[in-house]
MARTORTI-791386 format. One line per 4 residues: their letters; for each residue x, z, y of N, C-alpha, C. Coordinates in steps of 0.1 Angstrom, whole numbers, plus 2048, in hexadecimal, padded with zeros to 3 digits. Example, Ala and Ser with C-alpha at 12.3 -4.5 7.8 and 13.67 -1.06 7.14 Angstrom:
MARTORTI-791386
as) 884,84E,7C7,87B,84E,7D3,884,84E,7DF; 880,847,7EA,889,847,7F5,881,84F,800;
end
This chain:
MARTORTI-791386
maar) 9A0,E69,797,9A9,E6E,78D,9A6,E7D,78A; 9AA,E81,77E,9A7,E8E,77A,9B1,E98,77F; 9AC,EA3,786,9B5,EAD,78B,9B6,EB8,781; 9C1,EBF,781,9C2,ECB,778,9B8,ED6,77C;
ppeg) 9B2,EDC,773,9A8,EE6,777,9AE,EF3,77D; 9A7,EFA,785,9AC,F07,78A,9AD,F11,77F; 9B4,F1C,781,9B5,F26,777,9A8,F2C,773; 9A0,F30,77D,993,F36,77A,994,F43,773;
etpp) 988,F48,76E,987,F54,767,986,F51,758; 989,F5A,74F,989,F58,741,97A,F59,73C; 975,F4E,737,967,F4E,732,965,F56,725; 959,F5B,723,957,F62,716,959,F59,70A;
tdga) 95E,F5F,6FF,961,F57,6F3,955,F4F,6EE; 949,F55,6EF,93D,F4E,6EA,938,F44,6F4; 93D,F43,700,939,F3A,70A,92C,F3E,711; 927,F4A,710,91B,F4E,716,91B,F4D,725;
lpep) 910,F49,72B,90F,F47,73A,908,F53,740; 90B,F56,74D,904,F60,754,8F5,F5E,755; 8ED,F68,755,8DF,F66,755,8DA,F5F,762; 8E0,F61,76E,8DB,F5A,779,8DD,F4A,778;
alte) 8E8,F46,771,8EA,F38,76E,8DF,F33,765; 8DC,F3A,75B,8D1,F36,751,8C4,F35,758; 8C1,F3F,761,8B5,F3F,769,8B3,F32,771; 8BE,F2F,778,8BE,F22,780,8BC,F16,777;
frsg) 8C3,F16,76C,8C2,F0B,763,8B3,F09,75E; 8AD,F15,75B,89F,F14,756,896,F0F,761; 899,F11,76D,890,F0C,778,88F,EFD,779; 899,EF6,773,899,EE8,773,89E,EE2,780;
tgpf) 8A6,EEA,787,8AC,EE5,794,8B6,EDA,791; 8B4,ECE,797,8BD,EC3,795,8BD,EBD,788; 8C2,EB1,786,8C3,EAA,779,8CC,EB1,770; 8CA,EAE,763,8D3,EB4,758,8D9,EA9,751;
gayl) 8E6,EA9,750,8EE,E9E,74A,8F8,EA4,740; 8FC,E9B,737,907,E9E,72D,912,E94,72F; 91E,E99,730,92A,E91,730,931,E93,723; 935,E89,71C,93D,E8A,710,94A,E83,712;
hipf) 955,E8B,711,962,E86,713,968,E81,706; 96B,E74,706,971,E6E,6FA,980,E6C,6FD; 989,E75,6F8,997,E75,6FD,9A1,E6C,6F7; 99C,E60,6F2,9A5,E57,6EA,9A7,E4A,6F2;
clrr) 9B3,E45,6F2,9B7,E38,6F7,9C1,E31,6EE; 9C0,E24,6ED,9CA,E1D,6E5,9D8,E1E,6EB; 9D8,E1E,6F9,9E5,E20,700,9E1,E27,70D; 9EB,E2D,713,9E9,E35,720,9ED,E2B,72C;
cgyc) 9E3,E2A,735,9E6,E22,741,9EF,E2A,74A; 9F8,E23,751,A03,E2A,759,9FE,E32,764; 9F2,E2F,769,9EC,E36,775,9E3,E41,771; 9E0,E43,765,9D5,E4C,761,9DA,E5A,75D;
dfnt) 9D4,E64,762,9D7,E72,75E,9CB,E78,758; 9C2,E71,753,9B6,E76,74C,9BB,E7D,73F; 9B3,E86,73A,9B6,E8D,72D,9B4,E84,721; 9BE,E7B,71E,9BC,E71,714,9C9,E72,70B;
ytpg) 9C7,E6C,6FF,9D2,E6D,6F5,9D1,E60,6ED; 9DD,E5B,6E9,9DE,E4F,6E1,9DF,E54,6D2; 9DC,E4B,6C9,9DD,E4F,6BA,9EA,E55,6B7; 9F5,E4F,6BC,A02,E54,6B9,A05,E62,6BE;
elge) 9FE,E66,6C9,A00,E73,6CF,9F9,E7E,6C6; 9EE,E7B,6C0,9E7,E85,6B8,9EA,E85,6AA; 9EC,E79,6A4,9F0,E78,696,9E5,E7C,68C; 9E8,E7C,680,9DE,E81,675,9DF,E90,673;
sgvg) 9D4,E95,66E,9D5,EA4,66B,9D0,EA5,65C; 9D1,EB0,657,9CD,EB2,649,9BE,EB2,647; 9B6,EB2,652,9A7,EB3,651,9A0,EA6,656; 9A8,E9B,659,9A2,E8F,65D,9A9,E88,668;
tpie) 9A4,E7D,66C,9AA,E75,677,9A7,E7D,684; 9AE,E7A,68F,9AB,E81,69C,99D,E7F,6A0; 997,E73,69E,989,E70,6A2,980,E78,699; 982,E79,68D,97A,E81,684,97A,E90,687;
vyle) 986,E95,68A,987,EA3,68E,97F,EA5,69B; 981,E9C,6A4,97B,E9D,6B2,96C,E9D,6B0; 967,E94,6A8,958,E93,6A7,952,E9F,6A1; 959,EA5,697,954,EB2,692,953,EBD,69C;
aiha) 95E,EBD,6A5,95E,EC7,6AF,954,EC5,6BA; 952,EB9,6BF,948,EB6,6CA,93A,EB9,6C5; 937,EB6,6B8,92A,EB9,6B2,928,EC8,6B2; 933,ED0,6B0,932,EDE,6B0,930,EE3,6BE;
eiel) 936,EDD,6C8,933,EE1,6D6,925,EDE,6DA; 91F,ED3,6D5,911,ED0,6D9,908,EDB,6D3; 90B,EDF,6C6,903,EEA,6C0,905,EF7,6C8; 911,EFA,6CD,914,F06,6D5,90C,F05,6E2;
agrl) 90C,EFA,6E9,905,EF9,6F5,8F6,EFB,6F3; 8F1,EF5,6E8,8E2,EF7,6E5,8DE,F05,6E3; 8E8,F0E,6DF,8E5,F1C,6DE,8E6,F24,6EB; 8EE,F1E,6F4,8F2,F26,700,8E8,F23,70C;
vpsr) 8E2,F17,70C,8D9,F15,718,8CB,F11,712; 8C1,F14,71A,8B3,F10,716,8B2,F02,713; 8A9,EFE,70B,8A6,EF0,708,8A1,EE9,714; 8A7,EDE,717,8A3,ED6,723,8A7,EC8,721;
pldt) 89E,EBE,722,8A2,EB0,71F,8AD,EAB,729; 8B6,EA3,723,8C1,E9D,72B,8BB,E91,733; 8BE,E90,740,8BB,E85,748,8C5,E79,747; 8D2,E7D,744,8DC,E73,743,8E7,E78,739;
vflg) 8ED,E6E,733,8F9,E71,72A,904,E67,72E; 910,E6C,72F,91B,E63,733,927,E65,729; 92B,E5A,723,937,E5B,71A,943,E55,722; 94D,E5E,725,958,E5A,72C,965,E5D,725;
ggtp) 970,E5A,72B,97D,E5C,723,989,E5A,72C; 993,E55,725,993,E50,718,98C,E43,717; 98A,E3F,70A,983,E32,707,978,E36,6FD; 96C,E39,702,961,E3C,6F9,95E,E32,6EE;
tlls) 961,E25,6F2,95D,E1A,6E8,968,E19,6DD; 971,E22,6DC,979,E23,6D0,971,E2A,6C5; 967,E31,6C8,95D,E36,6BE,954,E2B,6BA; 950,E2B,6AE,947,E21,6A9,939,E23,6AF;
psqi) 930,E19,6AF,922,E1C,6B4,91B,E26,6AC; 91E,E27,69F,917,E31,697,91C,E3F,69A; 929,E40,69E,92E,E4E,6A2,928,E52,6AF; 927,E48,6B9,921,E4B,6C5,912,E4E,6C3;
ggll) 90B,E46,6BB,8FD,E49,6B8,8FB,E57,6B2; 905,E5C,6AA,904,E69,6A5,905,E74,6AF; 90E,E72,6B9,90F,E7B,6C4,902,E7C,6CD; 8FC,E70,6CF,8F0,E70,6D7,8E5,E76,6CF;
gale) 8E5,E74,6C2,8DA,E7A,6BA,8DC,E8A,6BA; 8E8,E8F,6BA,8EA,E9D,6BB,8E5,EA3,6C8; 8E8,E9C,6D3,8E3,EA0,6E0,8D4,EA0,6E0; 8CE,E96,6DB,8BF,E95,6DB,8B9,EA0,6D3;
arfg) 8BF,EA3,6C7,8BA,EAE,6BF,8BB,EBB,6C6; 8C6,EBE,6CD,8C8,ECB,6D3,8C1,ECC,6E1; 8C0,EC2,6E8,8BB,EC3,6F6,8AE,EBA,6F8; 8AE,EAF,6F1,8A3,EA5,6F5,8A9,E9B,6FF;
ladg) 8A3,E8F,6FF,8A7,E85,709,89B,E82,712; 89C,E83,71F,891,E80,728,88C,E72,727; 880,E6F,72A,87B,E61,72A,884,E59,734; 888,E4D,730,890,E45,739,89E,E4A,73A;
vevt) 8A3,E52,731,8B1,E58,732,8BB,E4D,734; 8C5,E4F,73D,8D0,E46,73F,8DB,E4A,736; 8E0,E41,72E,8EB,E44,724,8F7,E3A,727; 901,E3F,72D,90C,E36,731,918,E38,728;
tean) 91F,E2D,725,92C,E2F,71F,936,E26,727; 942,E2C,72A,94D,E24,72F,952,E1C,724; 959,E10,728,95E,E08,71E,96A,E00,723; 975,DFF,71C,97F,DF5,71F,97B,DE8,71B;
pdtv) 97C,DDD,723,977,DD0,71F,97C,DCB,712; 989,DCF,70E,98E,DC9,701,98A,DD2,6F5; 981,DDB,6F7,97D,DE3,6EB,96E,DE0,6E8; 968,DD7,6EF,95A,DD4,6EC,958,DC4,6EA;
dear) 951,DC1,6E0,94C,DB3,6DF,93D,DB3,6DD; 937,DA7,6DB,929,DA7,6DA,923,DB0,6CF; 92A,DB0,6C3,925,DB9,6B8,926,DC7,6BC; 931,DCB,6C3,932,DD9,6C7,928,DDD,6D2;
iagl) 925,DD4,6DB,91B,DD6,6E5,90D,DD8,6DF; 90A,DCF,6D5,8FD,DD0,6CE,8FC,DDD,6C7; 907,DE2,6C1,907,DEF,6BA,905,DFA,6C4; 90B,DFA,6D0,909,E04,6DA,8FB,E05,6DE;
aeag) 8F5,DF9,6E1,8E7,DF9,6E5,8DE,DFF,6DA; 8E0,DFC,6CE,8D8,E02,6C3,8DA,E11,6C2; 8E7,E15,6C5,8EA,E24,6C4,8E3,E2C,6CF; 8DE,E25,6DA,8D7,E2C,6E5,8DE,E2B,6F2;
itrv) 8E9,E24,6F3,8EF,E21,700,8E6,E19,709; 8E5,E1C,715,8DD,E14,71F,8E5,E0D,72A; 8F1,E11,72B,8F9,E0D,737,908,E0D,732; 90F,E02,736,91E,E01,733,925,E00,740;
slgm) 930,E08,741,939,E08,74D,946,E03,749; 94A,DF7,74D,956,DF0,748,961,DF2,752; 96D,DF5,74C,979,DF8,754,980,DEA,757; 97B,DE3,761,981,DD6,765,98D,DD8,76D;
qsav) 98D,DE1,776,998,DE5,77F,99D,DDA,788; 9A0,DCE,783,9A5,DC3,78B,9A2,DB6,784; 9A2,DAB,78B,9A1,D9E,784,9AF,D97,785; 9B9,D9D,78A,9C6,D97,78D,9D0,D9B,782;
phvl) 9D6,D92,77B,9DF,D96,770,9EA,D9F,773; 9F1,D9D,77F,9FC,DA5,782,9F8,DB3,786; 9EC,DB4,78C,9E7,DC2,78F,9E3,DC9,782; 9DD,DC3,779,9DA,DC9,76C,9E6,DCD,765;
atld) 9F1,DC5,766,9FD,DC9,760,A03,DD5,766; A03,DD6,773,A08,DE2,77A,A00,DEF,775; 9F3,DED,773,9EB,DF8,76F,9EC,DFB,760; 9F3,DF2,759,9F4,DF3,74A,9E7,DF0,743;
rthe) 9DF,DE8,749,9D2,DE4,742,9D5,DD9,739; 9CE,DD8,72D,9D2,DCF,723,9C7,DC3,722; 9BC,DC4,729,9B2,DBA,727,9B4,DAE,730; 9AE,DA3,72C,9AD,D97,735,9A0,D97,73C;
qaav) 99F,D91,748,993,D91,750,987,D8A,748; 98A,D81,73F,97F,D7A,738,978,D84,72F; 97F,D8F,72A,978,D99,722,96E,DA1,729; 970,DA2,736,966,DAA,73F,959,DA1,73F;
grav) 95A,D94,742,94F,D8C,742,947,D8C,735; 94E,D8B,72A,948,D8B,71D,940,D98,71B; 946,DA3,71F,93F,DB0,71D,933,DB1,725; 934,DAD,732,928,DAE,73B,91D,DA5,735;
raar) 920,D99,731,915,D90,72C,90F,D95,71F; 917,D9B,716,912,DA1,70A,909,DAD,70D; 90E,DB5,716,906,DC1,71A,8F8,DBD,720; 8F8,DB3,728,8EC,DAE,72E,8E3,DA8,724;
ahgl) 8E8,DA1,71A,8E0,D9B,70F,8D9,DA5,707; 8DF,DB1,706,8DA,DBC,6FE,8D2,DC6,706; 8CF,DC3,712,8C7,DCB,71A,8CD,DD7,721; 8DB,DD7,722,8E2,DE2,727,8E5,DE0,736;
atsv) 8E4,DEA,73E,8E9,DE9,74C,8F8,DE9,74C; 8FE,DE3,756,90C,DE1,756,912,DE6,764; 91E,DEB,762,926,DEF,76E,934,DEB,76C; 93B,DE7,777,949,DE4,776,951,DED,77F;
dliy) 95C,DF3,77A,964,DFC,782,971,DF4,787; 974,DF6,794,97F,DEF,79A,988,DFA,7A0; 995,DF7,7A1,99F,DFF,7A8,9A6,DF7,7B2; 9A8,DFC,7BE,9AF,DF5,7C9,9BB,DFD,7CD;
gtpg) 9C5,DF6,7D3,9D1,DFD,7D8,9DC,DFE,7CE; 9DB,DF6,7C3,9E6,DF6,7B9,9F3,DF0,7BF; 9FF,DF6,7BD,A0B,DF0,7C2,A0C,DE1,7BF; A0F,DD9,7CA,A10,DCB,7C8,A03,DC3,7C9;
esle) 9F8,DCA,7CB,9EB,DC3,7CC,9E9,DBF,7DB; 9E8,DB2,7DE,9E5,DAE,7EB,9D6,DAE,7EE; 9D3,DAC,7FB,9C5,DAC,7FF,9BE,DA0,7F8; 9C5,D95,7F6,9BF,D8A,7F0,9BD,D8D,7E1;
dwrr) 9C6,D94,7DB,9C4,D98,7CD,9B7,DA0,7CC; 9B5,DA9,7D5,9A9,DB2,7D5,99D,DAA,7D7; 99E,DA0,7E0,992,D98,7E3,98E,D90,7D6; 998,D8B,7CF,995,D84,7C3,98E,D8D,7B9;
slhe) 993,D99,7B7,98D,DA2,7AE,97E,DA5,7B2; 97C,DA7,7BE,96E,DA9,7C3,965,D9D,7C0; 96A,D91,7C3,962,D85,7C1,95F,D83,7B2; 969,D86,7A9,967,D84,79B,95D,D8F,796;
aval) 95E,D9B,79B,954,DA6,797,946,DA2,79B; 944,D9D,7A7,937,D99,7AC,932,D8D,7A3; 93A,D84,7A0,936,D78,798,931,D7C,78A; 935,D88,785,930,D8D,778,921,D91,779;
epdh) 91C,D93,785,90F,D98,788,90B,DA5,781; 914,DAF,782,911,DBC,77C,906,DC3,785; 901,DCE,77F,8F7,DD6,786,8FE,DDF,790; 90B,DE2,78E,911,DED,795,920,DEA,796;
vsay) 926,DEE,7A1,935,DED,7A3,93A,DFA,7A8; 945,DFF,7A3,94C,E0B,7A8,95A,E06,7AD; 95F,E0B,7B8,96C,E07,7BD,973,E13,7C2; 97E,E16,7BC,985,E23,7BF,994,E1F,7C3;
alvv) 998,E27,7CD,9A6,E25,7D2,9AF,E2C,7C7; 9BA,E25,7C5,9C4,E2A,7BB,9CB,E36,7C1; 9CC,E41,7B9,9D3,E4D,7BD,9DE,E4F,7B3; 9EA,E51,7B8,9F6,E53,7AF,9F6,E61,7AB;
eegt) 9F3,E64,79F,9F2,E72,79A,A00,E76,794; A03,E83,797,A10,E88,792,A0F,E88,782; A1B,E86,77D,A1C,E86,76E,A19,E79,767; A14,E6F,76F,A11,E62,769,A1E,E59,76A;
rlaa) A1D,E4E,762,A28,E44,762,A2A,E3E,770; A1E,E3B,776,A1E,E35,784,A25,E3E,78E; A22,E4B,78D,A29,E54,796,A38,E54,795; A3C,E53,788,A4B,E52,786,A51,E45,78C;
qvrr) A49,E3A,78B,A4E,E2D,790,A4E,E2E,79F; A45,E34,7A6,A45,E36,7B4,A51,E3F,7B8; A53,E4A,7B1,A5E,E53,7B4,A6B,E4C,7B3; A6D,E43,7A9,A7A,E3C,7A8,A7B,E30,7B1;
gevq) A71,E2D,7B9,A71,E22,7C2,A6F,E14,7BC; A6A,E14,7AF,A67,E08,7A8,A5B,E01,7AE; A51,E08,7B2,A45,E03,7B9,A42,E0B,7C5; A3B,E06,7CE,A37,E0D,7DA,A2A,E15,7D8;
apdd) A29,E21,7DE,A1D,E29,7DE,A12,E21,7E5; A06,E24,7E1,9FA,E1E,7E8,9FB,E22,7F7; 9F6,E19,800,9F6,E1B,80E,9E8,E1D,813; 9E6,E28,81B,9D9,E2C,81F,9D2,E21,827;
ddea) 9DA,E1B,830,9D3,E10,838,9CF,E04,830; 9D8,E01,826,9D5,DF6,81D,9C8,DF9,815; 9C7,E05,810,9BB,E09,808,9AF,E09,811; 9B0,E0D,81D,9A5,E0D,826,9A0,DFF,829;
dkye) 9A9,DF5,82B,9A6,DE7,82C,99E,DE2,820; 9A3,DE6,814,99D,DE1,808,98F,DE7,805; 98E,DF4,80A,980,DFA,809,976,DF2,811; 97A,DEF,81E,972,DE8,827,96E,DDA,822;
lads) 978,DD4,81C,976,DC7,816,96C,DC8,80A; 96D,DD2,802,964,DD4,7F7,956,DD6,7FC; 954,DDE,806,947,DE1,80B,941,DD4,811; 949,DCD,818,943,DC0,81E,93F,DB6,813;
llte) 948,DB4,80A,945,DA9,800,93A,DAE,7F7; 939,DBA,7F3,92F,DBF,7EA,921,DBF,7F1; 921,DC3,7FE,915,DC2,806,910,DB4,807; 919,DAB,80A,915,D9D,80B,90F,D97,7FE;
agfa) 914,D9D,7F3,90F,D98,7E5,902,D9F,7E1; 8FD,DA8,7E9,8F0,DAE,7E6,8F1,DBC,7E0; 8FD,DC2,7E0,8FF,DD0,7DC,8FD,DD9,7E8; 8F8,DE5,7E5,8F7,DEF,7F0,8FF,DFB,7EB;
wyev) 907,E01,7F5,90E,E0D,7F1,904,E19,7F0; 906,E21,7E6,8FE,E2D,7E6,906,E3A,7E5; 913,E38,7E3,91D,E43,7E3,92A,E3C,7E8; 933,E44,7EE,93E,E3E,7F4,945,E33,7EC;
snwa) 947,E35,7DF,94E,E2C,7D6,946,E24,7CD; 938,E24,7CF,92F,E1E,7C6,925,E15,7CC; 922,E0A,7C6,918,E00,7CC,90F,DFC,7C0; 902,DF9,7C3,8F9,DF5,7B9,8F0,DEA,7BE;
rtaa) 8EC,DE0,7B6,8E3,DD5,7BA,8D6,DDA,7BE; 8D0,DE4,7B6,8C3,DE9,7B8,8C3,DF8,7B5; 8B8,DFF,7B9,8B8,E0D,7B6,8B9,E10,7A7; 8B4,E07,79F,8B5,E09,790,8C4,E08,78B;
gvcr) 8CC,E02,793,8DA,E01,78F,8E3,E0C,792; 8DE,E16,79A,8E6,E22,79D,8E9,E2A,791; 8F5,E30,791,8F9,E38,785,8F3,E46,788; 8E8,E49,780,8E1,E56,782,8EA,E61,77D;
hneg) 8F2,E5F,774,8FB,E6A,76F,904,E6F,77A; 90B,E66,781,914,E6A,78B,90C,E70,797; 900,E6B,79A,8F7,E71,7A4,8F5,E80,7A1; 8F4,E83,794,8F2,E91,791,8FE,E9A,796;
ywrs) 90A,E95,795,916,E9C,79A,915,E9D,7AA; 912,E92,7B0,912,E92,7BF,906,E9B,7C4; 8FC,E9D,7BC,8F1,EA5,7C1,8F1,EB3,7BB; 8FC,EB7,7B7,8FE,EC5,7B2,8F5,EC8,7A6;
gqww) 8F3,EBF,79D,8EB,EC1,791,8F1,ECA,787; 8EB,ECA,77B,8F0,ED2,770,8F6,EC8,766; 901,ECB,760,906,EC3,755,90F,ECB,74C; 90F,EC7,73F,918,ECD,736,922,EC2,732;
gfgp) 92F,EC5,733,93A,EBC,72F,93F,EC0,721; 93D,EB7,718,942,EB9,70A,94F,EB2,708; 958,EB8,700,964,EB2,6FD,970,EB9,703; 97C,EB6,6FF,988,EBC,704,98A,EB9,713;
gahs) 98C,EC4,71B,98F,EC2,729,982,EBF,731; 977,EBE,72B,96A,EBB,732,966,EC7,73B; 960,EC4,747,95B,ECE,750,94C,ECE,750; 946,EDA,752,938,EDC,752,934,EE4,75E;
hvgg) 927,EE3,761,921,EEB,76C,913,EEE,769; 910,EFB,768,902,F00,766,8FF,F0B,76F; 8F5,F0A,778,8F1,F15,780,8FB,F1C,788; 905,F14,78E,90F,F1A,796,91B,F1F,78E;
vrww) 91B,F1D,781,927,F20,779,92E,F14,775; 93B,F12,778,942,F07,774,94D,F0B,76A; 94F,F03,75F,959,F07,756,95F,EFA,750; 96B,EFB,74A,972,EF0,744,978,EF4,737;
nvrh) 978,EEA,72E,97D,EEC,720,98C,EEB,720; 992,EF0,715,9A0,EEE,712,9A3,EDF,711; 9AF,EDB,715,9B1,ECC,716,9B5,EC6,709; 9BD,ECC,701,9C2,EC5,6F5,9B8,EC4,6EA;
paay) 9B6,EB9,6E4,9AC,EB8,6D9,9AE,EC2,6CE; 9BA,EC5,6CA,9BD,ECE,6BF,9B8,EDC,6C3; 9BB,EE0,6CF,9B7,EEE,6D4,9A7,EEE,6D5; 9A2,EE3,6DA,993,EE2,6DB,98C,EE3,6CD;
sgrl) 991,EDC,6C4,98C,EDC,6B6,98E,EEA,6B0; 99A,EF0,6B2,99D,EFD,6AC,993,F08,6B1; 990,F08,6BE,987,F12,6C3,979,F11,6BD; 974,F04,6BC,967,F03,6B7,966,F05,6A8;
aagh) 971,F02,6A1,971,F05,692,971,F14,690; 976,F1B,699,976,F2A,698,969,F30,69D; 960,F28,6A1,953,F2D,6A6,953,F31,6B5; 95E,F2D,6BC,95F,F32,6CA,95C,F26,6D4;
spaq) 959,F2A,6E0,957,F20,6EB,965,F1A,6EE; 965,F0C,6F1,971,F06,6F4,975,F08,703; 96D,F10,70B,96F,F11,719,97C,F19,71B; 985,F13,724,991,F1A,728,990,F22,734;
grev) 988,F1E,73E,987,F26,74A,97A,F23,750; 976,F2B,75A,969,F28,761,969,F2F,76F; 960,F2A,777,95E,F30,784,94F,F33,786; 94C,F3E,78B,93E,F41,790,93E,F3F,79F;
ltae) 938,F33,7A3,93A,F2F,7B1,932,F38,7BA; 938,F3B,7C6,930,F43,7D0,927,F3A,7D7; 91E,F40,7DF,914,F38,7E7,91C,F2F,7F1; 926,F34,7F6,92E,F2D,800,935,F21,7F9;
qrhf) 93B,F23,7ED,941,F18,7E6,937,F0D,7E3; 92B,F11,7DE,921,F07,7DA,91C,EFF,7E6; 91B,F06,7F2,917,EFF,7FE,921,EF5,802; 92E,EF9,802,939,EEF,806,939,EE3,7FD;
edvl) 938,EE5,7EF,938,EDA,7E6,92B,ED1,7E8; 920,ED8,7EB,914,ED0,7ED,915,EC6,7F8; 91B,ECC,804,91D,EC3,80F,927,EB8,80C; 932,EBC,806,93D,EB3,803,938,EA7,7FB;
lrir) 92F,EAA,7F1,92A,E9F,7E8,91F,E97,7EE; 915,E9E,7F5,909,E97,7FA,90D,E8E,806; 917,E91,80D,91A,E89,819,91F,E7B,814; 923,E7A,808,929,E6E,802,91D,E64,7FF;
laeg) 911,E69,7FE,906,E60,7FA,900,E58,806; 8FB,E4C,803,8F6,E44,80D,8E9,E4A,813; 8E2,E52,80C,8D6,E58,811,8D9,E63,81C; 8E6,E67,81D,8EB,E70,827,8E8,E7E,824;
ldla) 8ED,E86,82D,8EC,E95,82B,8E2,E9A,835; 8D8,EA1,82F,8CD,EA7,837,8D4,EB2,840; 8D2,EB1,84D,8D8,EBA,856,8D3,EC9,854; 8C7,ECA,84D,8C2,ED7,84A,8CC,EDE,840;
rvpr) 8D4,ED7,839,8DE,EDD,830,8EA,EE3,837; 8EB,EE0,844,8F6,EE6,84C,8F1,EEB,859; 8E9,EF6,858,8E1,EFA,863,8EA,F00,86F; 8F6,F03,86C,8FF,F09,876,906,EFE,87E;
vgad) 905,EF2,87A,90B,EE7,881,904,EE4,88E; 90B,EE4,899,905,EE2,8A6,903,ED3,8AA; 8FB,ED1,8B3,8F9,EC3,8B8,906,EBD,8BD; 90F,EC5,8C2,91B,EC0,8C8,924,EBA,8BD;
vvta) 924,EC0,8B1,92C,EBB,8A6,926,EAE,8A1; 919,EAD,8A0,912,EA1,89B,915,E96,8A5; 914,E99,8B2,916,E8F,8BD,925,E8A,8BC; 92E,E93,8BA,93C,E8E,8B9,93E,E85,8AD;
lved) 938,E88,8A1,939,E80,895,934,E72,898; 928,E71,89F,923,E64,8A3,92C,E5D,8AC; 931,E64,8B6,939,E5D,8C0,946,E58,8BA; 94B,E5F,8B0,957,E5B,8A9,955,E50,89E;
glvg) 949,E4C,89D,945,E41,894,946,E45,885; 944,E52,882,945,E57,875,937,E58,86E; 92D,E5A,876,91F,E5A,871,916,E51,87A; 90B,E4D,874,902,E44,87C,8FB,E4D,886;
pvdp) 8F4,E46,890,8EC,E4D,89A,8E2,E56,893; 8E0,E63,899,8D7,E6C,893,8D3,E76,89E; 8C7,E7B,89E,8C2,E85,8A7,8C1,E92,8A0; 8CA,E9B,8A3,8CB,EA8,89C,8BE,EB0,89E;
aqag) 8B6,EAD,8A8,8AA,EB5,8AA,89E,EB0,8A2; 8A0,EA4,89C,895,E9E,894,894,EA4,886; 888,EA8,882,886,EAD,875,88A,EA3,86A; 891,EA8,860,896,E9F,856,8A1,E96,859;
arlv) 8A8,E99,865,8B3,E90,869,8BE,E91,85E; 8C5,E85,85C,8CF,E85,852,8DC,E7E,858; 8E7,E83,853,8F4,E7D,857,8F8,E73,84D; 8F9,E67,851,8FD,E5C,848,90A,E56,84C;
ltrr) 914,E56,843,921,E51,846,921,E42,84A; 929,E3F,854,92C,E31,857,937,E2C,84D; 93A,E1F,84D,945,E1B,845,952,E22,848; 954,E24,855,960,E2B,859,95F,E3A,854;
grll) 953,E40,855,951,E4D,850,953,E4F,842; 950,E45,83A,952,E45,82B,961,E47,828; 96A,E40,831,978,E41,82F,97D,E4F,832; 976,E56,83A,97A,E64,83F,970,E6E,83B;
adav) 969,E6D,82F,95E,E76,82C,963,E84,82B; 96F,E87,826,973,E95,825,975,E9B,833; 97A,E93,83C,97C,E98,84A,96E,E9B,850; 964,E93,84D,957,E96,853,952,EA3,84D;
vhrl) 954,EA6,841,94F,EB3,83B,956,EBE,842; 963,EBD,844,96A,EC9,84A,965,ECB,859; 962,EC0,860,95C,EC2,86D,94E,EC8,86D; 947,EC5,862,939,ECB,861,93A,EDA,85D;
lg) 944,EDE,855,944,EEB,850,950,EF3,856; 957,EED,85F,961,EF5,866,96D,EF8,85D;
end
């Protein structure tokens, strides 16, 4: 779930980046991705605190529909980014939201064309769009493929009607199957996203969702524990005692069941909450985040990271569009990360990967700490004295990944 950004420092009006950040960017360190935030939803799900808006919340303006105004602004931000950072082909593009598939394929194709014109697209670029199952049919999928999309991530969440109702999801399970089959027919990779721990969801409900997800034969599955975020309708229901808050032990049981069933079905975990059938099924865009890559986040509320500088845009679409219409950067705040902060985040993210954390990245960690982690069943057997030794989380360790990081870094 999306957290509120820190205060940070005030970025320059023109969005200019410090020279050390540009120097690192020019060096080609890590992959380079673009995230496009599409902040529109037909309705707001009760558990979601993402930066999204329904048509009724934004209304019409004198200069066009909310989507038209937004598109003009995000095209302006793409132009701005092209002036601020050196030209470098994008390895990945990810359209998230919100519901990106509320845009037409031609509108999405226009955004991809603008990115290609400003930055270029690397050979074999991965271009993902998230999609609600009830916003895509075969014609829409065909249009997305023609527009340049290579991968569709479908918000299945659950296969059980009463769980979907608690989450305020509007689709039927059959729509997920139709979307996966259509995507496959048009040559697109597929992912399904699941949520576990919804109030009222039994272990058997979760088992059913997993079995139905596997039966779709997607390339990729994500499974995330439900978090009750402040300010959401679900949080108010929990506070009033109408539904129970998620239980940590229940969610741990459901994670272990997910890992067991997905592994049996031929999926391999590559990040704590993500499984893929093959190496080609891995979400390369998200890998860029976990490997401390470079990315530019376009759109209201989007976050970016270039060369150790992290910044975030103003959240409301009207404020976002207004700044860009005035020729200004939409960035609201930013942080220039210290070496210590970057090291902490690097360890925090890389330990979550199945490839493990190279012990050389934590040179101050003694053999006694590593031995204790192994004895506690949090990481697999490892010889700290061996060159190239890596810490790989066990299934139990994945449930306690943050605790492992704090033990490594004190």
